[in-house]
Every structure is written in structure tokens, then in C-alpha cells.
All heavy atoms as a GROMACS GRO file, in nm:
protein
  591
    1ALA      N    1  -3.451  -0.185   3.618
    1ALA     CA    2  -3.375  -0.309   3.625
    1ALA      C    3  -3.334  -0.328   3.770
    1ALA      O    4  -3.402  -0.282   3.859
    1ALA     CB    5  -3.256  -0.301   3.532
    2GLY      N    6  -3.229  -0.395   3.796
    2GLY     CA    7  -3.180  -0.405   3.931
    2GLY      C    8  -3.203  -0.537   4.001
    2GLY      O    9  -3.126  -0.575   4.085
    3SER      N   10  -3.310  -0.608   3.969
    3SER     CA   11  -3.337  -0.730   4.045
    3SER      C   12  -3.273  -0.854   3.983
    3SER      O   13  -3.246  -0.950   4.054
    3SER     CB   14  -3.488  -0.752   4.062
    3SER     OG   15  -3.550  -0.777   3.939
    4GLY      N   16  -3.249  -0.854   3.852
    4GLY     CA   17  -3.189  -0.971   3.789
    4GLY      C   18  -3.270  -1.096   3.818
    4GLY      O   19  -3.389  -1.100   3.790
    5THR      N   20  -3.208  -1.196   3.878
    5THR     CA   21  -3.279  -1.319   3.910
    5THR      C   22  -3.341  -1.315   4.049
    5THR      O   23  -3.404  -1.412   4.090
    5THR     CB   24  -3.184  -1.440   3.901
    5THR    OG1   25  -3.074  -1.420   3.990
    5THR    CG2   26  -3.135  -1.460   3.759
    6ASP      N   27  -3.324  -1.206   4.122
    6ASP     CA   28  -3.380  -1.191   4.256
    6ASP      C   29  -3.514  -1.119   4.247
    6ASP      O   30  -3.522  -0.996   4.254
    6ASP     CB   31  -3.283  -1.114   4.345
    6ASP     CG   32  -3.335  -1.096   4.488
    6ASP    OD1   33  -3.440  -1.154   4.521
    6ASP    OD2   34  -3.270  -1.024   4.564
    7ALA      N   35  -3.622  -1.194   4.232
    7ALA     CA   36  -3.754  -1.135   4.213
    7ALA      C   37  -3.797  -1.049   4.332
    7ALA      O   38  -3.873  -0.954   4.317
    7ALA     CB   39  -3.857  -1.245   4.188
    8PHE      N   40  -3.748  -1.080   4.450
    8PHE     CA   41  -3.787  -1.003   4.569
    8PHE      C   42  -3.723  -0.864   4.571
    8PHE      O   43  -3.763  -0.779   4.649
    8PHE     CB   44  -3.755  -1.079   4.697
    8PHE     CG   45  -3.830  -1.209   4.707
    8PHE    CD1   46  -3.763  -1.326   4.733
    8PHE    CD2   47  -3.967  -1.213   4.690
    8PHE    CE1   48  -3.832  -1.446   4.742
    8PHE    CE2   49  -4.036  -1.332   4.699
    8PHE     CZ   50  -3.969  -1.449   4.726
    9ALA      N   51  -3.624  -0.840   4.487
    9ALA     CA   52  -3.560  -0.709   4.478
    9ALA      C   53  -3.623  -0.624   4.368
    9ALA      O   54  -3.570  -0.519   4.332
    9ALA     CB   55  -3.410  -0.725   4.453
   10MET      N   56  -3.736  -0.666   4.316
   10MET     CA   57  -3.804  -0.598   4.206
   10MET      C   58  -3.834  -0.453   4.241
   10MET      O   59  -3.881  -0.423   4.350
   10MET     CB   60  -3.935  -0.670   4.175
   10MET     CG   61  -4.017  -0.607   4.066
   10MET     SD   62  -4.174  -0.689   4.042
   10MET     CE   63  -4.120  -0.855   4.008
   11LYS      N   64  -3.806  -0.363   4.145
   11LYS     CA   65  -3.833  -0.221   4.164
   11LYS      C   66  -3.948  -0.172   4.077
   11LYS      O   67  -3.996  -0.060   4.097
   11LYS     CB   68  -3.707  -0.140   4.134
   11LYS     CG   69  -3.595  -0.168   4.232
   11LYS     CD   70  -3.472  -0.089   4.199
   11LYS     CE   71  -3.360  -0.125   4.295
   11LYS     NZ   72  -3.233  -0.064   4.256
   12THR      N   73  -3.992  -0.252   3.982
   12THR     CA   74  -4.101  -0.212   3.893
   12THR      C   75  -4.231  -0.206   3.972
   12THR      O   76  -4.265  -0.298   4.046
   12THR     CB   77  -4.114  -0.309   3.776
   12THR    OG1   78  -3.991  -0.311   3.704
   12THR    CG2   79  -4.226  -0.268   3.682
   13THR      N   80  -4.303  -0.093   3.956
   13THR     CA   81  -4.427  -0.074   4.030
   13THR      C   82  -4.546  -0.063   3.936
   13THR      O   83  -4.531  -0.031   3.818
   13THR     CB   84  -4.422   0.054   4.116
   13THR    OG1   85  -4.398   0.166   4.030
   13THR    CG2   86  -4.312   0.045   4.221
   14ALA      N   87  -4.664  -0.091   3.989
   14ALA     CA   88  -4.789  -0.077   3.916
   14ALA      C   89  -4.883   0.008   4.002
   14ALA      O   90  -4.915  -0.029   4.114
   14ALA     CB   91  -4.851  -0.214   3.890
   15THR      N   92  -4.924   0.123   3.947
   15THR     CA   93  -5.010   0.215   4.021
   15THR      C   94  -5.145   0.222   3.952
   15THR      O   95  -5.152   0.254   3.833
   15THR     CB   96  -4.947   0.356   4.026
   15THR    OG1   97  -4.814   0.344   4.077
   15THR    CG2   98  -5.028   0.449   4.111
   16PRO      N   99  -5.254   0.191   4.025
   16PRO     CA  100  -5.385   0.197   3.960
   16PRO      C  101  -5.428   0.340   3.932
   16PRO      O  102  -5.392   0.434   4.005
   16PRO     CB  103  -5.478   0.131   4.063
   16PRO     CG  104  -5.409   0.147   4.193
   16PRO     CD  105  -5.262   0.152   4.164
   17SER      N  106  -5.507   0.357   3.826
   17SER     CA  107  -5.565   0.488   3.796
   17SER      C  108  -5.669   0.520   3.903
   17SER      O  109  -5.711   0.433   3.978
   17SER     CB  110  -5.630   0.488   3.657
   17SER     OG  111  -5.738   0.396   3.655
   18GLU      N  112  -5.711   0.646   3.909
   18GLU     CA  113  -5.809   0.686   4.011
   18GLU      C  114  -5.939   0.609   4.000
   18GLU      O  115  -6.000   0.576   4.101
   18GLU     CB  116  -5.835   0.837   4.002
   18GLU     CG  117  -5.722   0.920   4.055
   18GLU     CD  118  -5.756   1.067   4.065
   18GLU    OE1  119  -5.875   1.100   4.080
   18GLU    OE2  120  -5.662   1.147   4.059
   19ASP      N  121  -5.981   0.578   3.876
   19ASP     CA  122  -6.107   0.505   3.860
   19ASP      C  123  -6.087   0.353   3.857
   19ASP      O  124  -6.183   0.278   3.845
   19ASP     CB  125  -6.182   0.551   3.735
   19ASP     CG  126  -6.110   0.518   3.606
   19ASP    OD1  127  -6.001   0.455   3.609
   19ASP    OD2  128  -6.162   0.553   3.498
   20GLY      N  129  -5.960   0.308   3.868
   20GLY     CA  130  -5.932   0.165   3.873
   20GLY      C  131  -5.942   0.093   3.740
   20GLY      O  132  -5.938  -0.029   3.735
   21SER      N  133  -5.951   0.168   3.629
   21SER     CA  134  -5.970   0.103   3.498
   21SER      C  135  -5.839   0.059   3.433
   21SER      O  136  -5.842  -0.017   3.336
   21SER     CB  137  -6.046   0.196   3.404
   21SER     OG  138  -5.970   0.312   3.377
   22TYR      N  139  -5.726   0.108   3.484
   22TYR     CA  140  -5.597   0.067   3.427
   22TYR      C  141  -5.487   0.090   3.530
   22TYR      O  142  -5.509   0.154   3.634
   22TYR     CB  143  -5.565   0.145   3.299
   22TYR     CG  144  -5.549   0.294   3.319
   22TYR    CD1  145  -5.425   0.350   3.350
   22TYR    CD2  146  -5.659   0.380   3.308
   22TYR    CE1  147  -5.410   0.486   3.371
   22TYR    CE2  148  -5.645   0.516   3.328
   22TYR     CZ  149  -5.520   0.568   3.359
   22TYR     OH  150  -5.506   0.703   3.379
   23TYR      N  151  -5.369   0.036   3.502
   23TYR     CA  152  -5.251   0.056   3.586
   23TYR      C  153  -5.144   0.128   3.505
   23TYR      O  154  -5.133   0.107   3.385
   23TYR     CB  155  -5.193  -0.079   3.632
   23TYR     CG  156  -5.269  -0.142   3.745
   23TYR    CD1  157  -5.383  -0.218   3.720
   23TYR    CD2  158  -5.226  -0.129   3.876
   23TYR    CE1  159  -5.452  -0.278   3.824
   23TYR    CE2  160  -5.294  -0.189   3.980
   23TYR     CZ  161  -5.407  -0.263   3.953
   23TYR     OH  162  -5.475  -0.320   4.056
   24THR      N  163  -5.064   0.208   3.572
   24THR     CA  164  -4.945   0.267   3.512
   24THR      C  165  -4.826   0.190   3.565
   24THR      O  166  -4.806   0.180   3.687
   24THR     CB  167  -4.932   0.417   3.548
   24THR    OG1  168  -5.046   0.486   3.497
   24THR    CG2  169  -4.805   0.476   3.490
   25LEU      N  170  -4.748   0.132   3.474
   25LEU     CA  171  -4.629   0.055   3.512
   25LEU      C  172  -4.508   0.147   3.504
   25LEU      O  173  -4.494   0.223   3.409
   25LEU     CB  174  -4.610  -0.064   3.419
   25LEU     CG  175  -4.726  -0.162   3.414
   25LEU    CD1  176  -4.696  -0.274   3.316
   25LEU    CD2  177  -4.759  -0.217   3.550
   26ASN      N  178  -4.421   0.136   3.603
   26ASN     CA  179  -4.301   0.219   3.606
   26ASN      C  180  -4.183   0.131   3.641
   26ASN      O  181  -4.175   0.077   3.752
   26ASN     CB  182  -4.316   0.331   3.708
   26ASN     CG  183  -4.202   0.429   3.704
   26ASN    OD1  184  -4.120   0.426   3.613
   26ASN    ND2  185  -4.197   0.516   3.802
   27GLY      N  186  -4.092   0.113   3.545
   27GLY     CA  187  -3.974   0.030   3.567
   27GLY      C  188  -3.906   0.002   3.434
   27GLY      O  189  -3.944   0.055   3.331
   28GLU      N  190  -3.806  -0.084   3.441
   28GLU     CA  191  -3.735  -0.121   3.318
   28GLU      C  192  -3.681  -0.263   3.330
   28GLU      O  193  -3.664  -0.317   3.439
   28GLU     CB  194  -3.621  -0.024   3.290
   28GLU     CG  195  -3.517  -0.017   3.398
   28GLU     CD  196  -3.410   0.087   3.367
   28GLU    OE1  197  -3.425   0.167   3.273
   28GLU    OE2  198  -3.310   0.087   3.440
   29LYS      N  199  -3.656  -0.322   3.214
   29LYS     CA  200  -3.597  -0.455   3.204
   29LYS      C  201  -3.492  -0.449   3.095
   29LYS      O  202  -3.518  -0.398   2.986
   29LYS     CB  203  -3.705  -0.559   3.170
   29LYS     CG  204  -3.653  -0.696   3.136
   29LYS     CD  205  -3.590  -0.765   3.254
   29LYS     CE  206  -3.553  -0.908   3.220
   29LYS     NZ  207  -3.414  -0.938   3.246
   30LEU      N  208  -3.376  -0.500   3.125
   30LEU     CA  209  -3.267  -0.500   3.029
   30LEU      C  210  -3.242  -0.641   2.978
   30LEU      O  211  -3.268  -0.738   3.048
   30LEU     CB  212  -3.139  -0.446   3.094
   30LEU     CG  213  -3.150  -0.306   3.156
   30LEU    CD1  214  -3.021  -0.271   3.228
   30LEU    CD2  215  -3.182  -0.203   3.051
   31TRP      N  216  -3.187  -0.650   2.858
   31TRP     CA  217  -3.141  -0.776   2.800
   31TRP      C  218  -3.251  -0.881   2.785
   31TRP      O  219  -3.246  -0.988   2.840
   31TRP     CB  220  -3.024  -0.835   2.881
   31TRP     CG  221  -2.918  -0.735   2.910
   31TRP    CD1  222  -2.882  -0.691   3.034
   31TRP    CD2  223  -2.835  -0.667   2.818
   31TRP    NE1  224  -2.783  -0.599   3.025
   31TRP    CE2  225  -2.752  -0.581   2.891
   31TRP    CE3  226  -2.825  -0.666   2.680
   31TRP    CZ2  227  -2.659  -0.499   2.832
   31TRP    CZ3  228  -2.732  -0.582   2.622
   31TRP    CH2  229  -2.650  -0.502   2.696
   32ILE      N  230  -3.353  -0.847   2.707
   32ILE     CA  231  -3.459  -0.943   2.675
   32ILE      C  232  -3.429  -1.000   2.537
   32ILE      O  233  -3.439  -0.929   2.437
   32ILE     CB  234  -3.598  -0.877   2.676
   32ILE    CG1  235  -3.624  -0.811   2.811
   32ILE    CG2  236  -3.705  -0.979   2.642
   32ILE    CD1  237  -3.748  -0.726   2.813
   33SER      N  238  -3.392  -1.126   2.531
   33SER     CA  239  -3.359  -1.190   2.403
   33SER      C  240  -3.479  -1.188   2.310
   33SER      O  241  -3.591  -1.218   2.351
   33SER     CB  242  -3.313  -1.334   2.426
   33SER     OG  243  -3.195  -1.336   2.502
   34ASN      N  244  -3.456  -1.150   2.186
   34ASN     CA  245  -3.557  -1.149   2.080
   34ASN      C  246  -3.675  -1.057   2.109
   34ASN      O  247  -3.785  -1.079   2.059
   34ASN     CB  248  -3.605  -1.291   2.050
   34ASN     CG  249  -3.494  -1.379   2.001
   34ASN    OD1  250  -3.414  -1.338   1.917
   34ASN    ND2  251  -3.484  -1.500   2.054
   35SER      N  252  -3.654  -0.952   2.187
   35SER     CA  253  -3.765  -0.862   2.222
   35SER      C  254  -3.821  -0.788   2.100
   35SER      O  255  -3.939  -0.753   2.099
   35SER     CB  256  -3.721  -0.761   2.328
   35SER     OG  257  -3.611  -0.685   2.282
   36LYS      N  258  -3.739  -0.768   1.998
   36LYS     CA  259  -3.788  -0.701   1.875
   36LYS      C  260  -3.894  -0.785   1.804
   36LYS      O  261  -3.976  -0.733   1.730
   36LYS     CB  262  -3.672  -0.676   1.778
   36LYS     CG  263  -3.586  -0.559   1.815
   36LYS     CD  264  -3.626  -0.440   1.733
   36LYS     CE  265  -3.524  -0.330   1.750
   36LYS     NZ  266  -3.581  -0.199   1.731
   37GLU      N  267  -3.895  -0.916   1.830
   37GLU     CA  268  -3.990  -1.006   1.765
   37GLU      C  269  -4.123  -1.016   1.840
   37GLU      O  270  -4.221  -1.066   1.787
   37GLU     CB  271  -3.930  -1.147   1.753
   37GLU     CG  272  -3.793  -1.151   1.688
   37GLU     CD  273  -3.792  -1.091   1.548
   37GLU    OE1  274  -3.889  -1.112   1.472
   37GLU    OE2  275  -3.695  -1.021   1.515
   38ALA      N  276  -4.126  -0.970   1.964
   38ALA     CA  277  -4.244  -0.988   2.049
   38ALA      C  278  -4.353  -0.887   2.017
   38ALA      O  279  -4.326  -0.770   1.993
   38ALA     CB  280  -4.205  -0.977   2.195
   39GLY      N  281  -4.476  -0.931   2.021
   39GLY     CA  282  -4.592  -0.842   2.006
   39GLY      C  283  -4.649  -0.802   2.140
   39GLY      O  284  -4.714  -0.698   2.153
   40VAL      N  285  -4.624  -0.885   2.240
   40VAL     CA  286  -4.669  -0.857   2.377
   40VAL      C  287  -4.558  -0.898   2.474
   40VAL      O  288  -4.474  -0.982   2.442
   40VAL     CB  289  -4.800  -0.929   2.415
   40VAL    CG1  290  -4.916  -0.882   2.331
   40VAL    CG2  291  -4.784  -1.079   2.405
   41PHE      N  292  -4.561  -0.838   2.591
   41PHE     CA  293  -4.467  -0.872   2.698
   41PHE      C  294  -4.546  -0.909   2.822
   41PHE      O  295  -4.649  -0.847   2.851
   41PHE     CB  296  -4.375  -0.755   2.730
   41PHE     CG  297  -4.288  -0.713   2.617
   41PHE    CD1  298  -4.317  -0.599   2.544
   41PHE    CD2  299  -4.176  -0.786   2.582
   41PHE    CE1  300  -4.236  -0.559   2.438
   41PHE    CE2  301  -4.094  -0.748   2.478
   41PHE     CZ  302  -4.125  -0.634   2.405
   42LEU      N  303  -4.499  -1.006   2.896
   42LEU     CA  304  -4.555  -1.038   3.026
   42LEU      C  305  -4.465  -0.968   3.128
   42LEU      O  306  -4.348  -1.001   3.143
   42LEU     CB  307  -4.555  -1.189   3.050
   42LEU     CG  308  -4.620  -1.235   3.179
   42LEU    CD1  309  -4.767  -1.193   3.182
   42LEU    CD2  310  -4.608  -1.385   3.193
   43VAL      N  311  -4.520  -0.865   3.192
   43VAL     CA  312  -4.443  -0.780   3.282
   43VAL      C  313  -4.488  -0.804   3.426
   43VAL      O  314  -4.607  -0.797   3.456
   43VAL     CB  315  -4.463  -0.630   3.247
   43VAL    CG1  316  -4.389  -0.541   3.343
   43VAL    CG2  317  -4.421  -0.604   3.103
   44PHE      N  318  -4.393  -0.832   3.513
   44PHE     CA  319  -4.422  -0.848   3.655
   44PHE      C  320  -4.391  -0.716   3.725
   44PHE      O  321  -4.287  -0.655   3.701
   44PHE     CB  322  -4.339  -0.961   3.715
   44PHE     CG  323  -4.383  -1.096   3.667
   44PHE    CD1  324  -4.334  -1.148   3.549
   44PHE    CD2  325  -4.477  -1.169   3.738
   44PHE    CE1  326  -4.375  -1.271   3.503
   44PHE    CE2  327  -4.519  -1.292   3.693
   44PHE     CZ  328  -4.468  -1.344   3.575
   45ALA      N  329  -4.483  -0.672   3.811
   45ALA     CA  330  -4.466  -0.547   3.883
   45ALA      C  331  -4.530  -0.560   4.020
   45ALA      O  332  -4.619  -0.642   4.041
   45ALA     CB  333  -4.532  -0.432   3.806
   46ASN      N  334  -4.483  -0.477   4.113
   46ASN     CA  335  -4.540  -0.479   4.247
   46ASN      C  336  -4.653  -0.377   4.254
   46ASN      O  337  -4.630  -0.257   4.249
   46ASN     CB  338  -4.433  -0.450   4.352
   46ASN     CG  339  -4.475  -0.500   4.489
   46ASN    OD1  340  -4.593  -0.496   4.522
   46ASN    ND2  341  -4.380  -0.546   4.566
   47ALA      N  342  -4.775  -0.427   4.264
   47ALA     CA  343  -4.894  -0.342   4.269
   47ALA      C  344  -4.925  -0.299   4.412
   47ALA      O  345  -5.005  -0.208   4.433
   47ALA     CB  346  -5.013  -0.416   4.209
   48ASN      N  347  -4.863  -0.365   4.511
   48ASN     CA  348  -4.886  -0.330   4.651
   48ASN      C  349  -4.758  -0.357   4.730
   48ASN      O  350  -4.745  -0.462   4.795
   48ASN     CB  351  -5.004  -0.410   4.706
   48ASN     CG  352  -5.047  -0.361   4.842
   48ASN    OD1  353  -4.974  -0.290   4.911
   48ASN    ND2  354  -5.167  -0.399   4.883
   49PRO      N  355  -4.664  -0.263   4.726
   49PRO     CA  356  -4.534  -0.285   4.793
   49PRO      C  357  -4.545  -0.316   4.942
   49PRO      O  358  -4.459  -0.382   4.998
   49PRO     CB  359  -4.459  -0.153   4.768
   49PRO     CG  360  -4.520  -0.100   4.643
   49PRO     CD  361  -4.665  -0.138   4.650
   50SER      N  362  -4.652  -0.270   5.007
   50SER     CA  363  -4.667  -0.298   5.150
   50SER      C  364  -4.684  -0.448   5.178
   50SER      O  365  -4.661  -0.493   5.290
   50SER     CB  366  -4.786  -0.221   5.209
   50SER     OG  367  -4.908  -0.269   5.156
   51LEU      N  368  -4.721  -0.525   5.076
   51LEU     CA  369  -4.736  -0.670   5.091
   51LEU      C  370  -4.609  -0.745   5.056
   51LEU      O  371  -4.608  -0.869   5.057
   51LEU     CB  372  -4.850  -0.720   5.003
   51LEU     CG  373  -4.990  -0.672   5.039
   51LEU    CD1  374  -5.092  -0.725   4.938
   51LEU    CD2  375  -5.028  -0.715   5.180
   52GLY      N  376  -4.502  -0.672   5.021
   52GLY     CA  377  -4.377  -0.738   4.983
   52GLY      C  378  -4.398  -0.821   4.858
   52GLY      O  379  -4.464  -0.778   4.763
   53HIS      N  380  -4.344  -0.943   4.858
   53HIS     CA  381  -4.355  -1.028   4.738
   53HIS      C  382  -4.499  -1.067   4.706
   53HIS      O  383  -4.531  -1.101   4.594
   53HIS     CB  384  -4.268  -1.153   4.753
   53HIS     CG  385  -4.315  -1.249   4.856
   53HIS    ND1  386  -4.289  -1.233   4.990
   53HIS    CD2  387  -4.388  -1.363   4.845
   53HIS    CE1  388  -4.344  -1.332   5.057
   53HIS    NE2  389  -4.404  -1.413   4.971
   54ARG      N  390  -4.588  -1.059   4.803
   54ARG     CA  391  -4.729  -1.093   4.778
   54ARG      C  392  -4.803  -0.984   4.700
   54ARG      O  393  -4.915  -1.004   4.656
   54ARG     CB  394  -4.798  -1.122   4.909
   54ARG     CG  395  -4.746  -1.250   4.970
   54ARG     CD  396  -4.837  -1.302   5.077
   54ARG     NE  397  -4.794  -1.438   5.110
   54ARG     CZ  398  -4.769  -1.479   5.231
   54ARG    NH1  399  -4.786  -1.397   5.334
   54ARG    NH2  400  -4.731  -1.602   5.253
   55GLY      N  401  -4.738  -0.869   4.683
   55GLY     CA  402  -4.797  -0.761   4.604
   55GLY      C  403  -4.762  -0.769   4.457
   55GLY      O  404  -4.812  -0.692   4.376
   56ILE      N  405  -4.677  -0.866   4.419
   56ILE     CA  406  -4.634  -0.879   4.280
   56ILE      C  407  -4.745  -0.942   4.196
   56ILE      O  408  -4.806  -1.041   4.237
   56ILE     CB  409  -4.506  -0.964   4.271
   56ILE    CG1  410  -4.391  -0.893   4.343
   56ILE    CG2  411  -4.468  -0.991   4.124
   56ILE    CD1  412  -4.265  -0.976   4.356
   57THR      N  413  -4.770  -0.885   4.081
   57THR     CA  414  -4.868  -0.939   3.988
   57THR      C  415  -4.814  -0.926   3.846
   57THR      O  416  -4.713  -0.861   3.823
   57THR     CB  417  -5.005  -0.868   4.003
   57THR    OG1  418  -5.104  -0.938   3.930
   57THR    CG2  419  -4.999  -0.724   3.959
   58ALA      N  420  -4.881  -0.991   3.750
   58ALA     CA  421  -4.836  -0.991   3.611
   58ALA      C  422  -4.932  -0.910   3.525
   58ALA      O  423  -5.053  -0.911   3.548
   58ALA     CB  424  -4.828  -1.134   3.559
   59PHE      N  425  -4.875  -0.843   3.426
   59PHE     CA  426  -4.952  -0.763   3.331
   59PHE      C  427  -4.910  -0.802   3.190
   59PHE      O  428  -4.792  -0.817   3.162
   59PHE     CB  429  -4.924  -0.614   3.351
   59PHE     CG  430  -4.965  -0.562   3.485
   59PHE    CD1  431  -4.878  -0.571   3.594
   59PHE    CD2  432  -5.089  -0.506   3.504
   59PHE    CE1  433  -4.915  -0.524   3.718
   59PHE    CE2  434  -5.127  -0.458   3.628
   59PHE     CZ  435  -5.040  -0.467   3.736
   60MET      N  436  -5.008  -0.815   3.101
   60MET     CA  437  -4.978  -0.838   2.961
   60MET      C  438  -4.975  -0.700   2.894
   60MET      O  439  -5.074  -0.627   2.900
   60MET     CB  440  -5.082  -0.927   2.894
   60MET     CG  441  -5.043  -0.964   2.752
   60MET     SD  442  -5.162  -1.070   2.667
   60MET     CE  443  -5.162  -1.213   2.770
   61VAL      N  444  -4.860  -0.666   2.834
   61VAL     CA  445  -4.840  -0.532   2.778
   61VAL      C  446  -4.816  -0.543   2.628
   61VAL      O  447  -4.725  -0.615   2.584
   61VAL     CB  448  -4.720  -0.463   2.846
   61VAL    CG1  449  -4.694  -0.326   2.784
   61VAL    CG2  450  -4.743  -0.451   2.996
   62ASP      N  451  -4.896  -0.473   2.550
   62ASP     CA  452  -4.879  -0.468   2.406
   62ASP      C  453  -4.748  -0.395   2.375
   62ASP      O  454  -4.722  -0.286   2.429
   62ASP     CB  455  -4.996  -0.394   2.342
   62ASP     CG  456  -4.997  -0.404   2.192
   62ASP    OD1  457  -4.899  -0.357   2.128
   62ASP    OD2  458  -5.094  -0.457   2.136
   63ALA      N  459  -4.667  -0.450   2.288
   63ALA     CA  460  -4.536  -0.393   2.255
   63ALA      C  461  -4.547  -0.257   2.188
   63ALA      O  462  -4.452  -0.180   2.190
   63ALA     CB  463  -4.457  -0.489   2.166
   64SER      N  464  -4.662  -0.226   2.129
   64SER     CA  465  -4.676  -0.100   2.056
   64SER      C  466  -4.735   0.013   2.140
   64SER      O  467  -4.752   0.125   2.091
   64SER     CB  468  -4.763  -0.121   1.931
   64SER     OG  469  -4.895  -0.156   1.969
   65ILE      N  470  -4.764  -0.012   2.267
   65ILE     CA  471  -4.828   0.089   2.351
   65ILE      C  472  -4.729   0.201   2.386
   65ILE      O  473  -4.608   0.179   2.395
   65ILE     CB  474  -4.887   0.025   2.479
   65ILE    CG1  475  -4.989   0.116   2.544
   65ILE    CG2  476  -4.778  -0.010   2.577
   65ILE    CD1  477  -5.075   0.047   2.647
   66GLU      N  478  -4.780   0.322   2.402
   66GLU     CA  479  -4.697   0.436   2.437
   66GLU      C  480  -4.620   0.408   2.567
   66GLU      O  481  -4.676   0.357   2.664
   66GLU     CB  482  -4.785   0.560   2.457
   66GLU     CG  483  -4.708   0.685   2.490
   66GLU     CD  484  -4.798   0.805   2.513
   66GLU    OE1  485  -4.919   0.797   2.487
   66GLU    OE2  486  -4.745   0.907   2.558
   67GLY      N  487  -4.492   0.441   2.565
   67GLY     CA  488  -4.408   0.422   2.683
   67GLY      C  489  -4.322   0.298   2.679
   67GLY      O  490  -4.227   0.287   2.755
   68VAL      N  491  -4.352   0.203   2.590
   68VAL     CA  492  -4.270   0.082   2.576
   68VAL      C  493  -4.161   0.112   2.474
   68VAL      O  494  -4.189   0.158   2.363
   68VAL     CB  495  -4.354  -0.040   2.530
   68VAL    CG1  496  -4.264  -0.158   2.500
   68VAL    CG2  497  -4.457  -0.075   2.636
   69HIS      N  498  -4.038   0.089   2.512
   69HIS     CA  499  -3.924   0.113   2.423
   69HIS      C  500  -3.842  -0.014   2.411
   69HIS      O  501  -3.802  -0.070   2.513
   69HIS     CB  502  -3.837   0.226   2.476
   69HIS     CG  503  -3.709   0.242   2.400
   69HIS    ND1  504  -3.705   0.298   2.274
   69HIS    CD2  505  -3.583   0.206   2.429
   69HIS    CE1  506  -3.580   0.297   2.232
   69HIS    NE2  507  -3.504   0.241   2.323
   70VAL      N  508  -3.820  -0.059   2.289
   70VAL     CA  509  -3.733  -0.174   2.263
   70VAL      C  510  -3.610  -0.121   2.190
   70VAL      O  511  -3.622  -0.061   2.084
   70VAL     CB  512  -3.805  -0.282   2.178
   70VAL    CG1  513  -3.711  -0.396   2.146
   70VAL    CG2  514  -3.929  -0.332   2.250
   71GLY      N  515  -3.495  -0.143   2.249
   71GLY     CA  516  -3.370  -0.094   2.192
   71GLY      C  517  -3.322  -0.178   2.075
   71GLY      O  518  -3.383  -0.279   2.038
   72ASN      N  519  -3.211  -0.136   2.018
   72ASN     CA  520  -3.151  -0.208   1.908
   72ASN      C  521  -3.093  -0.341   1.955
   72ASN      O  522  -3.048  -0.351   2.070
   72ASN     CB  523  -3.040  -0.125   1.844
   72ASN     CG  524  -3.095  -0.003   1.775
   72ASN    OD1  525  -3.202  -0.008   1.717
   72ASN    ND2  526  -3.023   0.107   1.781
   73PRO      N  527  -3.094  -0.443   1.869
   73PRO     CA  528  -3.035  -0.572   1.909
   73PRO      C  529  -2.887  -0.559   1.942
   73PRO      O  530  -2.815  -0.482   1.878
   73PRO     CB  531  -3.055  -0.659   1.784
   73PRO     CG  532  -3.161  -0.592   1.704
   73PRO     CD  533  -3.149  -0.446   1.735
   74GLU      N  534  -2.844  -0.631   2.043
   74GLU     CA  535  -2.705  -0.635   2.082
   74GLU      C  536  -2.642  -0.763   2.026
   74GLU      O  537  -2.708  -0.866   2.020
   74GLU     CB  538  -2.692  -0.635   2.235
   74GLU     CG  539  -2.746  -0.511   2.302
   74GLU     CD  540  -2.660  -0.389   2.281
   74GLU    OE1  541  -2.538  -0.404   2.261
   74GLU    OE2  542  -2.715  -0.278   2.285
   75LYS      N  543  -2.518  -0.757   1.988
   75LYS     CA  544  -2.448  -0.875   1.940
   75LYS      C  545  -2.398  -0.952   2.063
   75LYS      O  546  -2.297  -0.916   2.123
   75LYS     CB  547  -2.333  -0.836   1.849
   75LYS     CG  548  -2.379  -0.772   1.721
   75LYS     CD  549  -2.264  -0.748   1.626
   75LYS     CE  550  -2.314  -0.672   1.506
   75LYS     NZ  551  -2.346  -0.753   1.394
   76LYS      N  552  -2.474  -1.055   2.099
   76LYS     CA  553  -2.441  -1.135   2.217
   76LYS      C  554  -2.406  -1.275   2.173
   76LYS      O  555  -2.454  -1.324   2.070
   76LYS     CB  556  -2.559  -1.138   2.315
   76LYS     CG  557  -2.594  -1.003   2.371
   76LYS     CD  558  -2.702  -1.013   2.475
   76LYS     CE  559  -2.835  -1.042   2.409
   76LYS     NZ  560  -2.947  -1.045   2.500
   77LEU      N  561  -2.329  -1.342   2.249
   77LEU     CA  562  -2.288  -1.478   2.223
   77LEU      C  563  -2.410  -1.568   2.207
   77LEU      O  564  -2.500  -1.567   2.290
   77LEU     CB  565  -2.199  -1.530   2.336
   77LEU     CG  566  -2.139  -1.668   2.318
   77LEU    CD1  567  -2.043  -1.670   2.199
   77LEU    CD2  568  -2.066  -1.710   2.444
   78GLY      N  569  -2.416  -1.645   2.102
   78GLY     CA  570  -2.523  -1.742   2.083
   78GLY      C  571  -2.643  -1.692   2.007
   78GLY      O  572  -2.728  -1.769   1.970
   79LEU      N  573  -2.656  -1.562   1.985
   79LEU     CA  574  -2.768  -1.507   1.911
   79LEU      C  575  -2.719  -1.448   1.780
   79LEU      O  576  -2.632  -1.364   1.777
   79LEU     CB  577  -2.840  -1.398   1.991
   79LEU     CG  578  -2.911  -1.444   2.115
   79LEU    CD1  579  -2.970  -1.323   2.188
   79LEU    CD2  580  -3.021  -1.542   2.082
   80ARG      N  581  -2.775  -1.495   1.669
   80ARG     CA  582  -2.734  -1.447   1.538
   80ARG      C  583  -2.853  -1.388   1.465
   80ARG      O  584  -2.959  -1.425   1.468
   80ARG     CB  585  -2.676  -1.560   1.454
   80ARG     CG  586  -2.558  -1.627   1.523
   80ARG     CD  587  -2.428  -1.551   1.495
   80ARG     NE  588  -2.320  -1.616   1.562
   80ARG     CZ  589  -2.245  -1.559   1.654
   80ARG    NH1  590  -2.266  -1.436   1.691
   80ARG    NH2  591  -2.148  -1.623   1.710
   0.00000   0.00000   0.00000
């Protein structure tokens, strides 16, 4: 987490595998409304930090893949 609405402060990284066939994403996101209902997530990560914001790319992540954790729903204002 950590960046909130400041995308340039993003800490989530994407590291390619040695053969380039997949990326390993490392980071977290807090407070995603209705995340228990989602089958996939669109995750933004920096695949090339040396490029700054130009290294940011998007990944479609299946919610059931190993390493993805969705916590229990929180009782927040406006969501029932």
C-alpha cells in the first residue's frame, strides 16, 4: 500500500521470470470495495523502476491465483 491516490508513489513491483514467460508481482492494496465479488483484478505495478512513472504497467490477475489474499469485508459507511 502506501501510494493511495498518488500513483507516482507506487511501491508495487513486477519482476519478469528468467525466461520472460510471466511476472511476479510484489505489493499490496488495501480497502478495495466489493473485492470478494471480483473474479479478476486489474493490478498496476512498476515493471521498470528506473523509468519512474513510465515503468508502470497493468496486469490482469485472477482472484484465485496463489498469493492473492482477499480479507474479510469491513463495515464501512455506505456499503451494506
